[in-house]
C-alpha positions as CSV (number, residue, x, y, z in Angstrom):
1,M,-27.1,93.5,-14.3
2,I,-23.6,92.6,-15.3
3,F,-22.8,96.0,-16.8
4,T,-24.3,97.7,-13.7
5,R,-22.0,95.9,-11.3
6,H,-18.9,96.5,-13.6
7,P,-19.4,99.9,-15.3
8,S,-15.8,99.9,-16.5
9,R,-16.4,96.7,-18.5
10,I,-18.3,98.7,-21.2
11,L,-15.3,101.0,-21.7
12,L,-12.9,98.0,-21.9
13,L,-15.1,96.2,-24.4
14,A,-15.3,99.2,-26.6
15,L,-11.5,99.6,-26.5
16,A,-11.1,95.9,-27.3
17,S,-13.5,96.3,-30.3
18,V,-11.5,99.2,-31.6
19,G,-8.2,97.4,-31.2
20,M,-9.5,94.3,-32.9
21,N,-10.8,96.3,-35.9
22,A,-7.4,98.0,-36.2
23,A,-5.7,94.7,-36.0
24,L,-7.9,93.2,-38.8
25,A,-7.2,96.2,-40.9
26,Q,-3.5,95.9,-40.4
27,S,-3.7,92.1,-41.1
28,H,-5.4,92.7,-44.5
29,T,-2.8,95.4,-45.3
30,S,0.1,93.0,-44.5
31,H,-1.6,90.2,-46.4
32,D,-1.8,92.4,-49.5
33,S,1.8,93.6,-49.3
34,H,3.4,90.2,-48.5
35,D,1.4,88.0,-50.9
36,G,-0.2,85.5,-48.5
37,H,2.0,85.7,-45.5
38,G,-0.3,86.7,-42.5
39,A,0.6,89.0,-39.7
40,S,-0.2,88.7,-36.0
41,A,-2.8,90.9,-34.1
42,S,-1.6,94.3,-33.0
43,P,-0.2,94.7,-29.4
44,A,-3.0,97.1,-28.6
45,A,-5.7,94.6,-29.4
46,I,-3.9,91.8,-27.4
47,T,-3.5,94.1,-24.4
48,A,-7.2,95.0,-24.4
49,M,-8.3,91.4,-24.6
50,D,-5.9,90.4,-21.9
51,A,-7.3,93.1,-19.6
52,V,-10.9,91.8,-20.2
53,D,-9.7,88.2,-19.5
54,A,-8.0,89.3,-16.4
55,M,-11.1,91.0,-15.1
56,D,-13.2,87.9,-15.8
57,D,-10.7,85.6,-14.1
58,H,-10.6,87.9,-11.1
59,A,-14.4,87.8,-10.8
60,S,-14.6,84.0,-11.2
61,G,-11.5,83.2,-9.0
62,S,-9.7,81.3,-11.7
63,P,-5.9,81.8,-12.2
64,A,-4.4,84.1,-14.9
65,P,-3.9,82.5,-18.3
66,M,-0.6,81.1,-19.4
67,N,1.6,83.3,-21.6
68,H,2.1,81.0,-24.5
69,G,4.4,83.4,-26.2
70,A,7.1,82.7,-23.6
71,M,7.4,79.1,-24.8
72,D,10.2,78.4,-27.2
73,H,9.4,75.7,-29.7
74,G,12.4,76.3,-31.8
75,S,14.8,73.9,-29.9
76,M,13.3,70.9,-31.7
77,K,13.3,70.8,-35.5
78,M,12.8,68.2,-38.2
79,D,14.8,67.8,-41.4
80,S,12.2,67.2,-44.0
81,G,14.8,65.8,-46.4
82,S,15.5,62.6,-44.4
83,A,14.4,59.4,-46.0
84,A,13.9,55.8,-44.8
85,P,16.8,53.4,-45.7
86,A,16.3,50.4,-48.0
87,D,16.6,48.1,-45.0
88,A,14.5,49.3,-42.0
89,R,16.6,47.2,-39.6
90,D,19.8,49.2,-40.5
91,P,20.4,51.6,-37.6
92,H,22.8,53.6,-39.8
93,G,20.5,54.1,-42.7
94,Y,18.7,57.2,-41.3
95,S,20.8,60.2,-42.1
96,N,18.9,63.0,-40.4
97,G,15.6,63.0,-38.4
98,Y,14.8,64.8,-35.2
99,T,17.7,66.7,-33.5
100,L,17.8,68.6,-30.3
101,D,19.8,71.8,-30.1
102,T,19.7,72.0,-26.3
103,G,19.9,69.7,-23.3
104,P,22.0,66.6,-22.7
105,Y,21.2,65.1,-26.1
106,A,22.3,68.2,-28.1
107,R,23.0,67.6,-31.8
108,K,22.4,63.8,-31.4
109,D,20.5,62.0,-34.0
110,I,17.5,60.3,-32.3
111,S,16.6,58.2,-35.4
112,A,20.0,56.4,-35.2
113,L,19.1,54.7,-31.9
114,M,19.1,50.9,-32.4
115,M,15.9,48.9,-31.9
116,S,15.9,46.1,-29.4
117,D,15.8,43.3,-32.1
118,M,19.1,44.6,-33.5
119,H,21.2,43.7,-30.5
120,S,22.9,40.4,-29.8
121,F,21.9,38.4,-26.9
122,G,22.9,35.0,-25.4
123,S,21.6,32.4,-22.9
124,F,22.6,29.0,-21.6
125,L,20.1,26.6,-20.0
126,V,20.9,23.5,-18.1
127,D,17.4,22.0,-18.5
128,R,18.3,18.7,-16.8
129,L,21.2,17.9,-14.6
130,E,20.0,15.0,-12.5
131,R,20.8,11.9,-10.6
132,V,19.0,8.9,-12.1
133,H,18.1,5.9,-10.0
134,T,17.2,2.5,-11.6
135,R,17.2,-1.1,-10.6
136,D,20.5,-1.6,-12.3
137,G,22.2,1.3,-10.5
138,N,22.7,5.1,-10.6
139,S,23.9,7.4,-13.3
140,I,24.0,11.1,-14.1
141,A,22.0,12.6,-17.0
142,Y,22.3,16.0,-18.6
143,D,20.4,18.0,-21.2
144,T,21.7,21.5,-22.0
145,Q,21.4,24.1,-24.7
146,G,22.9,27.6,-25.3
147,W,22.5,30.2,-28.0
148,I,23.8,33.5,-29.0
149,G,22.4,35.9,-31.7
150,D,19.6,38.4,-32.3
151,A,15.9,38.1,-32.7
152,Y,16.2,36.6,-36.2
153,D,19.4,34.5,-36.3
154,K,21.0,32.5,-33.6
155,F,23.7,29.8,-33.2
156,Y,22.6,26.9,-30.9
157,L,24.7,24.4,-29.0
158,K,22.8,21.4,-27.7
159,A,24.2,18.6,-25.7
160,E,22.4,15.6,-24.1
161,G,23.7,12.3,-22.6
162,D,24.4,10.2,-19.5
163,I,27.4,9.3,-17.5
164,E,27.8,5.9,-15.9
165,R,30.7,4.8,-13.7
166,G,32.6,7.9,-14.7
167,R,32.3,7.3,-18.4
168,V,30.0,8.9,-21.0
169,G,27.5,6.3,-22.1
170,D,25.5,7.9,-24.9
171,S,25.8,11.5,-25.9
172,R,24.4,13.7,-28.6
173,T,26.0,17.1,-29.4
174,E,24.5,19.5,-32.0
175,L,25.8,22.8,-33.5
176,L,22.9,24.5,-35.3
177,W,22.2,27.8,-37.1
178,S,18.6,28.9,-36.2
179,H,16.6,31.4,-38.2
180,A,13.2,32.8,-37.3
181,I,10.5,31.9,-39.8
182,T,7.5,33.0,-37.8
183,P,7.1,34.9,-34.5
184,Y,7.0,31.5,-32.6
185,W,9.0,29.1,-34.8
186,D,12.7,28.8,-35.9
187,S,14.2,26.7,-38.6
188,Q,17.5,25.0,-37.7
189,L,20.3,23.6,-39.7
190,G,23.7,22.2,-38.6
191,L,25.6,19.1,-37.5
192,R,25.1,16.4,-34.9
193,V,27.8,14.2,-33.4
194,D,27.1,11.0,-31.4
195,V,29.8,9.5,-29.2
196,G,30.0,7.0,-26.4
197,S,32.5,4.8,-24.5
198,N,33.3,1.6,-26.3
199,R,30.8,2.5,-29.1
200,P,31.4,3.8,-32.6
201,G,30.7,7.4,-33.3
202,R,28.2,8.7,-35.8
203,N,28.0,12.1,-37.6
204,W,24.8,13.6,-39.0
205,L,23.5,16.5,-41.0
206,A,20.7,18.0,-38.9
207,F,17.7,20.1,-40.0
208,G,14.4,20.8,-38.3
209,V,12.2,23.3,-36.5
210,Q,11.8,24.4,-32.9
211,G,9.2,26.7,-31.3
212,L,5.9,27.1,-29.5
213,A,2.9,25.1,-30.6
214,P,-0.7,26.3,-29.7
215,Y,-1.4,26.2,-26.0
216,W,2.3,26.9,-25.3
217,F,3.7,23.5,-25.9
218,E,7.5,23.6,-26.5
219,V,8.2,21.4,-29.5
220,E,11.3,20.2,-31.3
221,A,11.3,18.2,-34.6
222,T,14.7,17.4,-36.1
223,G,15.6,15.1,-39.0
224,Y,19.1,13.7,-39.5
225,V,21.0,12.3,-42.5
226,G,24.1,10.3,-41.8
227,E,26.8,8.2,-43.5
228,Q,25.9,5.1,-45.4
229,G,22.4,6.2,-46.0
230,R,21.4,6.4,-42.3
231,T,18.4,8.6,-41.4
232,A,16.8,9.5,-38.1
233,L,14.1,11.6,-36.7
234,R,13.9,13.0,-33.2
235,L,10.6,14.5,-31.7
236,A,10.4,16.2,-28.3
237,A,7.7,18.1,-26.5
238,E,7.2,19.6,-23.1
239,Y,4.8,21.8,-21.2
240,E,5.0,23.8,-18.0
241,V,2.1,23.8,-15.6
242,L,2.3,26.7,-13.1
243,L,0.8,25.3,-9.9
244,T,1.9,28.5,-8.1
245,Q,4.4,31.2,-8.9
246,R,7.2,29.0,-7.7
247,W,6.0,25.4,-8.1
248,V,6.1,24.2,-11.7
249,L,5.1,20.8,-13.0
250,Q,6.8,19.9,-16.3
251,P,5.5,16.9,-18.4
252,R,7.9,15.8,-21.1
253,V,8.0,13.2,-24.0
254,E,10.7,12.3,-26.5
255,A,10.8,9.8,-29.3
256,N,13.6,8.6,-31.7
257,L,13.0,6.9,-35.0
258,Y,15.6,5.5,-37.4
259,G,15.3,4.7,-41.1
260,K,18.0,2.0,-41.1
261,E,19.2,-0.7,-38.7
262,D,22.5,-0.1,-37.0
263,P,23.6,-3.4,-35.2
264,D,26.8,-1.8,-33.9
265,L,24.8,0.6,-31.8
266,G,21.9,-1.8,-31.1
267,I,19.4,0.3,-33.0
268,G,16.6,-1.1,-35.1
269,R,14.6,0.4,-37.9
270,G,11.4,2.4,-37.1
271,L,10.4,3.6,-33.7
272,S,13.5,2.9,-31.6
273,S,12.9,4.4,-28.2
274,A,10.7,6.8,-26.3
275,A,10.9,8.5,-22.9
276,Y,8.0,10.1,-21.1
277,G,7.6,11.5,-17.6
278,M,7.2,14.6,-15.5
279,R,9.3,16.7,-13.1
280,L,8.2,18.9,-10.3
281,R,10.5,21.9,-9.6
282,Y,10.6,24.7,-7.1
283,E,12.0,28.0,-8.5
284,F,14.0,29.9,-5.9
285,S,14.5,32.2,-8.9
286,R,14.3,31.9,-12.6
287,Q,18.0,31.0,-12.6
288,L,18.0,28.1,-10.0
289,A,15.3,25.5,-9.5
290,P,15.8,22.0,-7.9
291,Y,13.4,19.3,-9.0
292,V,12.3,15.7,-8.5
293,G,10.5,13.5,-11.0
294,I,9.8,10.1,-12.5
295,E,10.4,8.9,-16.1
296,R,9.8,5.8,-18.2
297,N,12.3,4.8,-20.8
298,Q,11.1,2.2,-23.3
299,R,12.6,0.5,-26.4
300,F,10.6,-0.8,-29.3
301,G,10.9,-3.3,-32.2
302,R,14.3,-4.5,-33.2
303,T,15.9,-2.1,-30.7
304,A,14.1,-3.9,-27.9
305,S,15.5,-7.2,-29.1
306,Y,19.0,-5.9,-29.0
307,V,18.5,-4.5,-25.5
308,R,17.0,-7.7,-24.2
309,G,20.0,-9.6,-25.5
310,A,22.3,-7.3,-23.6
311,V,20.5,-6.5,-20.3
312,G,17.3,-8.6,-20.5
313,N,14.9,-5.6,-20.1
314,A,13.6,-3.3,-22.8
315,G,12.1,-0.8,-20.5
316,E,12.8,0.8,-17.1
317,T,11.3,3.4,-14.8
318,R,13.6,6.0,-13.4
319,L,13.4,8.2,-10.3
320,V,15.3,11.5,-10.9
321,A,16.4,14.4,-8.8
322,G,18.4,17.4,-10.0
323,L,18.8,21.1,-10.8
324,R,17.6,23.4,-13.6
325,I,20.0,26.3,-14.1
326,L,19.6,29.3,-16.4
327,F,22.5,31.6,-17.2
């Protein structure tokens, strides 16, 4: 039935068969003469086959086939002699690789592009800048940290303290070198300096870890070694509860322990003080978020005795309002 409707198909098929046989014969001849390097089909065979395909496409209504011979794949080439460097993080260790001969990236080495973890970044966070209201009066408290570095190594600057009546009451400043030990944890090593008005200063060697614990708790654990055999340990943890995309509730707890009594600063041995509370903030953006909150500050042990002798109260509840700023 098919050949009755298309009598010319028999002739075309015969021509295609003859052309293919001639191409095969030529291919075998070329194979013998060039020792394994094959040759392409003859132009006559390709023309006959294209004519049959064109007739089939015309009968079925499909478009003509693409001429793949018009595509030029020679513009991209690979140098097989390129080798990986000794340090995979070195962007200059790859000598060759893929190159483009045409286009806007002509003759540029693609493999020399730097990965994202090879760049240096920086950030500065004012986690707490707040007005504190207590029974004894008002003060300003701050807690900031900034860093600069790459994905593996960073330099941190941390500062925390309070200001009363225009003077710095207690402040802690740390300069730390941070190194990634796991995807979620960094080790830290550096110096801590404590200063305050009408109080002797203290210098410490600091070492610890900082990162994300399971269930996304942000944790800091830092040990300190000071002069005259003084030691200390600071633990802090916080968590962010997303009530909505803009309302965030942030519980927080911090504890300070000392290995030696320091009467000049009113600090006893063991668990000295702890602060726990929560803050509710509204994020106009990730860079700016006002908040309000409540916090309990409590002294323990010998430190509580020193505080009672000075102000008569070892614990206080604070109402706070402030800003969280990210640069």
